[in-house]
N, CA, C and O atoms as a GROMACS GRO file, in nm:
protein
  232
    1MET      N    1   8.817   8.293  11.357
    1MET     CA    2   8.786   8.184  11.459
    1MET      C    3   8.645   8.142  11.450
    1MET      O    4   8.621   8.022  11.459
    2ASN      N    5   8.545   8.228  11.432
    2ASN     CA    6   8.408   8.190  11.426
    2ASN      C    7   8.383   8.103  11.302
    2ASN      O    8   8.305   8.007  11.305
    3THR      N    9   8.453   8.140  11.193
    3THR     CA   10   8.438   8.048  11.074
    3THR      C   11   8.482   7.912  11.097
    3THR      O   12   8.417   7.816  11.054
    4ARG      N   13   8.590   7.898  11.164
    4ARG     CA   14   8.650   7.760  11.198
    4ARG      C   15   8.554   7.690  11.302
    4ARG      O   16   8.526   7.571  11.290
    5ASN      N   17   8.506   7.765  11.401
    5ASN     CA   18   8.413   7.699  11.492
    5ASN      C   19   8.289   7.650  11.432
    5ASN      O   20   8.243   7.540  11.462
    6GLU      N   21   8.229   7.735  11.343
    6GLU     CA   22   8.108   7.698  11.268
    6GLU      C   23   8.128   7.578  11.179
    6GLU      O   24   8.040   7.492  11.168
    7TRP      N   25   8.248   7.570  11.114
    7TRP     CA   26   8.286   7.457  11.032
    7TRP      C   27   8.286   7.335  11.120
    7TRP      O   28   8.224   7.235  11.083
    8MET      N   29   8.352   7.337  11.237
    8MET     CA   30   8.360   7.224  11.317
    8MET      C   31   8.219   7.177  11.366
    8MET      O   32   8.190   7.057  11.366
    9VAL      N   33   8.137   7.266  11.406
    9VAL     CA   34   7.999   7.232  11.451
    9VAL      C   35   7.923   7.173  11.330
    9VAL      O   36   7.856   7.070  11.342
   10ASP      N   37   7.935   7.238  11.218
   10ASP     CA   38   7.864   7.189  11.098
   10ASP      C   39   7.899   7.050  11.058
   10ASP      O   40   7.821   6.981  10.993
   11HIS      N   41   8.021   7.006  11.096
   11HIS     CA   42   8.068   6.873  11.051
   11HIS      C   43   8.073   6.780  11.173
   11HIS      O   44   8.149   6.683  11.174
   12SER      N   45   7.994   6.808  11.274
   12SER     CA   46   7.989   6.722  11.387
   12SER      C   47   7.849   6.683  11.426
   12SER      O   48   7.753   6.740  11.375
   13ASP      N   49   7.836   6.582  11.520
   13ASP     CA   50   7.706   6.537  11.563
   13ASP      C   51   7.685   6.587  11.707
   13ASP      O   52   7.572   6.591  11.755
   14ARG      N   53   7.798   6.626  11.777
   14ARG     CA   54   7.790   6.656  11.917
   14ARG      C   55   7.904   6.758  11.950
   14ARG      O   56   8.011   6.750  11.891
   15LEU      N   57   7.884   6.845  12.036
   15LEU     CA   58   7.986   6.942  12.078
   15LEU      C   59   8.043   6.903  12.217
   15LEU      O   60   7.969   6.885  12.314
   16LEU      N   61   8.173   6.890  12.225
   16LEU     CA   62   8.241   6.875  12.353
   16LEU      C   63   8.306   7.004  12.381
   16LEU      O   64   8.392   7.049  12.306
   17ALA      N   65   8.264   7.068  12.495
   17ALA     CA   66   8.314   7.204  12.527
   17ALA      C   67   8.384   7.207  12.666
   17ALA      O   68   8.348   7.134  12.758
   18LEU      N   69   8.479   7.291  12.674
   18LEU     CA   70   8.539   7.332  12.799
   18LEU      C   71   8.511   7.478  12.814
   18LEU      O   72   8.596   7.560  12.779
   19TRP      N   73   8.393   7.517  12.867
   19TRP     CA   74   8.343   7.653  12.869
   19TRP      C   75   8.300   7.696  13.009
   19TRP      O   76   8.217   7.632  13.074
   20ASP      N   77   8.359   7.807  13.053
   20ASP     CA   78   8.329   7.859  13.190
   20ASP      C   79   8.211   7.950  13.200
   20ASP      O   80   8.180   8.000  13.308
   21GLY      N   81   8.143   7.973  13.088
   21GLY     CA   82   8.026   8.053  13.087
   21GLY      C   83   8.054   8.203  13.051
   21GLY      O   84   7.962   8.285  13.043
   22SER      N   85   8.175   8.233  13.032
   22SER     CA   86   8.215   8.371  12.996
   22SER      C   87   8.186   8.397  12.846
   22SER      O   88   8.170   8.305  12.766
   23GLN      N   89   8.182   8.520  12.816
   23GLN     CA   90   8.156   8.554  12.673
   23GLN      C   91   8.293   8.545  12.590
   23GLN      O   92   8.404   8.558  12.641
   24GLY      N   93   8.269   8.522  12.467
   24GLY     CA   94   8.392   8.507  12.378
   24GLY      C   95   8.370   8.398  12.272
   24GLY      O   96   8.257   8.366  12.237
   25GLY      N   97   8.478   8.344  12.222
   25GLY     CA   98   8.471   8.258  12.105
   25GLY      C   99   8.406   8.126  12.147
   25GLY      O  100   8.331   8.071  12.067
   26THR      N  101   8.429   8.073  12.264
   26THR     CA  102   8.363   7.948  12.303
   26THR      C  103   8.218   7.966  12.319
   26THR      O  104   8.138   7.883  12.276
   27ALA      N  105   8.180   8.077  12.383
   27ALA     CA  106   8.040   8.111  12.399
   27ALA      C  107   7.968   8.119  12.272
   27ALA      O  108   7.856   8.070  12.258
   28ASN      N  109   8.037   8.186  12.169
   28ASN     CA  110   7.975   8.193  12.037
   28ASN      C  111   7.956   8.051  11.972
   28ASN      O  112   7.853   8.023  11.912
   29CYS      N  113   8.057   7.966  11.987
   29CYS     CA  114   8.054   7.837  11.936
   29CYS      C  115   7.936   7.754  11.999
   29CYS      O  116   7.855   7.693  11.930
   30VAL      N  117   7.932   7.758  12.130
   30VAL     CA  118   7.816   7.691  12.205
   30VAL      C  119   7.685   7.744  12.156
   30VAL      O  120   7.595   7.666  12.125
   31ARG      N  121   7.672   7.872  12.148
   31ARG     CA  122   7.543   7.937  12.101
   31ARG      C  123   7.505   7.885  11.963
   31ARG      O  124   7.389   7.854  11.936
   32TYR      N  125   7.609   7.877  11.876
   32TYR     CA  126   7.584   7.836  11.735
   32TYR      C  127   7.540   7.686  11.731
   32TYR      O  128   7.451   7.647  11.654
   33ALA      N  129   7.604   7.606  11.817
   33ALA     CA  130   7.570   7.460  11.818
   33ALA      C  131   7.431   7.444  11.878
   33ALA      O  132   7.354   7.359  11.832
   34ARG      N  133   7.398   7.522  11.979
   34ARG     CA  134   7.264   7.515  12.033
   34ARG      C  135   7.156   7.550  11.926
   34ARG      O  136   7.052   7.485  11.914
   35GLY      N  137   7.187   7.652  11.854
   35GLY     CA  138   7.096   7.700  11.742
   35GLY      C  139   7.068   7.596  11.644
   35GLY      O  140   6.961   7.596  11.583
   36LEU      N  141   7.168   7.497  11.621
   36LEU     CA  142   7.146   7.387  11.524
   36LEU      C  143   7.091   7.264  11.596
   36LEU      O  144   7.069   7.161  11.532
   37GLY      N  145   7.068   7.271  11.722
   37GLY     CA  146   7.020   7.158  11.797
   37GLY      C  147   7.119   7.048  11.834
   37GLY      O  148   7.083   6.936  11.869
   38ARG      N  149   7.249   7.088  11.823
   38ARG     CA  150   7.352   6.983  11.845
   38ARG      C  151   7.353   6.954  12.009
   38ARG      O  152   7.338   7.046  12.089
   39PRO      N  153   7.371   6.832  12.045
   39PRO     CA  154   7.393   6.802  12.185
   39PRO      C  155   7.528   6.863  12.224
   39PRO      O  156   7.623   6.865  12.146
   40ILE      N  157   7.532   6.913  12.346
   40ILE     CA  158   7.655   6.972  12.397
   40ILE      C  159   7.692   6.917  12.532
   40ILE      O  160   7.612   6.916  12.626
   41ASP      N  161   7.818   6.870  12.541
   41ASP     CA  162   7.870   6.826  12.670
   41ASP      C  163   7.975   6.929  12.715
   41ASP      O  164   8.085   6.938  12.660
   42ASN      N  165   7.936   7.006  12.816
   42ASN     CA  166   8.033   7.099  12.872
   42ASN      C  167   8.094   7.041  12.992
   42ASN      O  168   8.028   7.015  13.092
   43LEU      N  169   8.228   7.018  12.982
   43LEU     CA  170   8.302   6.958  13.092
   43LEU      C  171   8.368   7.048  13.183
   43LEU      O  172   8.465   7.008  13.247
   44TRP      N  173   8.323   7.173  13.195
   44TRP     CA  174   8.384   7.269  13.283
   44TRP      C  175   8.387   7.227  13.422
   44TRP      O  176   8.493   7.230  13.485
   45SER      N  177   8.272   7.184  13.478
   45SER     CA  178   8.272   7.144  13.620
   45SER      C  179   8.369   7.022  13.651
   45SER      O  180   8.430   7.017  13.758
   46GLU      N  181   8.377   6.932  13.559
   46GLU     CA  182   8.474   6.820  13.579
   46GLU      C  183   8.620   6.867  13.573
   46GLU      O  184   8.707   6.815  13.642
   47TRP      N  185   8.643   6.967  13.490
   47TRP     CA  186   8.775   7.033  13.472
   47TRP      C  187   8.814   7.098  13.604
   47TRP      O  188   8.925   7.080  13.654
   48GLU      N  189   8.716   7.178  13.662
   48GLU     CA  190   8.742   7.239  13.789
   48GLU      C  191   8.775   7.142  13.901
   48GLU      O  192   8.868   7.165  13.979
   49LYS      N  193   8.700   7.034  13.909
   49LYS     CA  194   8.728   6.924  14.007
   49LYS      C  195   8.871   6.871  13.987
   49LYS      O  196   8.946   6.853  14.083
   50PHE      N  197   8.904   6.847  13.868
   50PHE     CA  198   9.034   6.790  13.832
   50PHE      C  199   9.146   6.893  13.873
   50PHE      O  200   9.246   6.856  13.935
   51THR      N  201   9.128   7.018  13.838
   51THR     CA  202   9.236   7.114  13.873
   51THR      C  203   9.243   7.134  14.023
   51THR      O  204   9.352   7.142  14.080
   52ASP      N  205   9.129   7.142  14.085
   52ASP     CA  206   9.126   7.145  14.236
   52ASP      C  207   9.204   7.035  14.297
   52ASP      O  208   9.286   7.060  14.385
   53ALA      N  209   9.182   6.909  14.252
   53ALA     CA  210   9.249   6.796  14.301
   53ALA      C  211   9.399   6.808  14.286
   53ALA      O  212   9.476   6.778  14.377
   54LEU      N  213   9.440   6.856  14.165
   54LEU     CA  214   9.586   6.878  14.135
   54LEU      C  215   9.642   6.974  14.234
   54LEU      O  216   9.750   6.952  14.290
   55HIS      N  217   9.569   7.083  14.257
   55HIS     CA  218   9.631   7.190  14.349
   55HIS      C  219   9.637   7.139  14.493
   55HIS      O  220   9.729   7.173  14.568
   56ALA      N  221   9.532   7.053  14.533
   56ALA     CA  222   9.532   7.004  14.667
   56ALA      C  223   9.650   6.906  14.691
   56ALA      O  224   9.697   6.890  14.804
   57ALA      N  225   9.698   6.842  14.583
   57ALA     CA  226   9.811   6.746  14.596
   57ALA      C  227   9.940   6.815  14.609
   57ALA      O  228  10.038   6.751  14.647
   58ASP      N  229   9.950   6.948  14.577
   58ASP     CA  230  10.081   7.023  14.592
   58ASP      C  231  10.124   7.035  14.731
   58ASP      O  232  10.229   7.094  14.758
   0.00000   0.00000   0.00000
């Protein structure tokens, strides 16, 4: 998985992440992208708002 993640970062100009801050594959990918100076958009907080709104509608 790390090889795949590194390939994706290597072939991109920007990283779009859905990362909750925990350790694991996504953290490794974000760390790698940061090391290369890639801009990173982490949409986790927007995702939480969206899922909270879905649950409130139930």
